[in-house]
C-alpha positions as a printed NumPy array, in Angstrom:
array([[ 93.184, -43.101,  67.329],
       [ 91.002, -41.254,  69.745],
       [ 89.228, -38.146,  68.031],
       [ 91.12 , -35.171,  68.712],
       [ 88.921, -31.678,  68.594],
       [ 89.942, -27.98 ,  68.403],
       [ 88.354, -25.038,  68.913],
       [ 89.95 , -22.151,  66.726],
       [ 89.916, -18.296,  67.457],
       [ 91.329, -16.471,  64.76 ],
       [ 91.586, -12.807,  64.752],
       [ 91.369, -10.767,  61.587],
       [ 92.136,  -8.059,  60.41 ],
       [ 89.999,  -5.162,  60.075],
       [ 88.009,  -5.257,  57.598],
       [ 89.07 ,  -8.636,  55.93 ],
       [ 86.54 , -10.46 ,  58.187],
       [ 83.982, -11.625,  55.618],
       [ 86.576, -12.028,  53.03 ],
       [ 88.271, -14.374,  55.317],
       [ 85.649, -16.19 ,  55.948],
       [ 84.557, -17.138,  52.236],
       [ 88.671, -17.861,  51.508],
       [ 87.625, -20.325,  54.059],
       [ 84.935, -22.095,  53.258],
       [ 85.458, -21.736,  49.141],
       [ 89.638, -23.35 ,  49.721],
       [ 90.064, -24.15 ,  53.454],
       [ 86.854, -26.082,  54.427],
       [ 86.775, -28.462,  50.692],
       [ 90.627, -29.927,  51.339],
       [ 90.136, -30.336,  55.434],
       [ 86.73 , -32.179,  54.725],
       [ 88.681, -34.349,  51.638],
       [ 91.596, -34.629,  54.375],
       [ 89.395, -36.728,  56.828],
       [ 88.332, -33.948,  59.427],
       [ 85.302, -33.223,  60.127],
       [ 84.349, -29.914,  61.402],
       [ 81.833, -28.677,  63.794],
       [ 80.754, -25.837,  63.006],
       [ 82.32 , -22.359,  61.958],
       [ 81.449, -18.217,  62.841],
       [ 82.227, -14.85 ,  63.03 ],
       [ 82.364, -13.378,  65.376],
       [ 82.437,  -9.773,  64.245],
       [ 82.355,  -7.834,  67.501],
       [ 85.725,  -9.107,  68.577],
       [ 87.181,  -9.285,  64.437],
       [ 86.759, -13.266,  65.392],
       [ 86.622, -16.119,  62.768],
       [ 85.74 , -19.346,  65.102],
       [ 85.452, -22.719,  64.436],
       [ 85.778, -26.647,  65.43 ],
       [ 88.4  , -29.307,  63.691],
       [ 87.577, -32.589,  64.572],
       [ 89.858, -35.155,  63.56 ],
       [ 89.588, -39.593,  63.829],
       [ 91.389, -41.813,  62.373],
       [ 95.016, -43.833,  61.497],
       [ 96.946, -40.881,  62.455],
       [ 96.973, -38.024,  64.933],
       [ 95.75 , -34.827,  64.409],
       [ 98.781, -32.947,  64.504],
       [ 99.891, -35.877,  62.128],
       [ 97.016, -35.742,  59.211],
       [ 97.444, -31.809,  59.795],
       [101.027, -31.821,  58.459],
       [ 99.593, -33.739,  55.694],
       [ 96.696, -31.078,  55.071],
       [ 99.577, -27.844,  55.315],
       [102.134, -29.907,  52.533],
       [ 99.762, -31.418,  50.313],
       [100.29 , -29.823,  46.759],
       [ 96.326, -28.418,  47.231],
       [ 97.246, -26.672,  49.483],
       [100.821, -25.012,  48.522],
       [ 98.937, -24.46 ,  45.144],
       [ 96.298, -22.193,  47.926],
       [ 97.662, -18.866,  47.413],
       [ 96.759, -18.764,  50.471],
       [ 98.926, -17.195,  53.322],
       [ 96.962, -16.666,  56.131],
       [ 99.201, -14.338,  57.576],
       [ 97.564, -11.584,  54.959],
       [ 94.79 , -12.404,  57.35 ],
       [ 95.024, -13.15 ,  60.525],
       [ 96.678, -10.533,  63.315],
       [ 96.52 , -13.89 ,  65.766],
       [ 95.428, -17.45 ,  66.502],
       [ 95.167, -18.994,  69.553],
       [ 93.796, -22.692,  68.642],
       [ 92.793, -25.616,  72.22 ],
       [ 92.1  , -28.738,  72.663],
       [ 89.381, -29.346,  73.438],
       [ 87.134, -32.751,  74.659],
       [ 83.092, -33.665,  74.61 ],
       [ 81.739, -32.914,  77.312],
       [ 78.205, -34.468,  77.375]])
């Protein structure tokens, strides 16, 4: 399969940006990497209370299939982390490398 990269922009509930970023780094990031995703970077935009990151996958499954594997994994289900507790909105854009 071709490499797929998504730019993800999460607007976080007031007062929870640092907590969300810490949970993402401690819980979400290791599992994503274990499942073959690559992370191009992660940033906080304090002015807009947003968490922004790049996630890619290139492997035998499609990005959507591999993403479903992430959500269905026992490790994700046992994480005790509901994004709705932290996130007001999410935006996902599939992007292509330009240069």
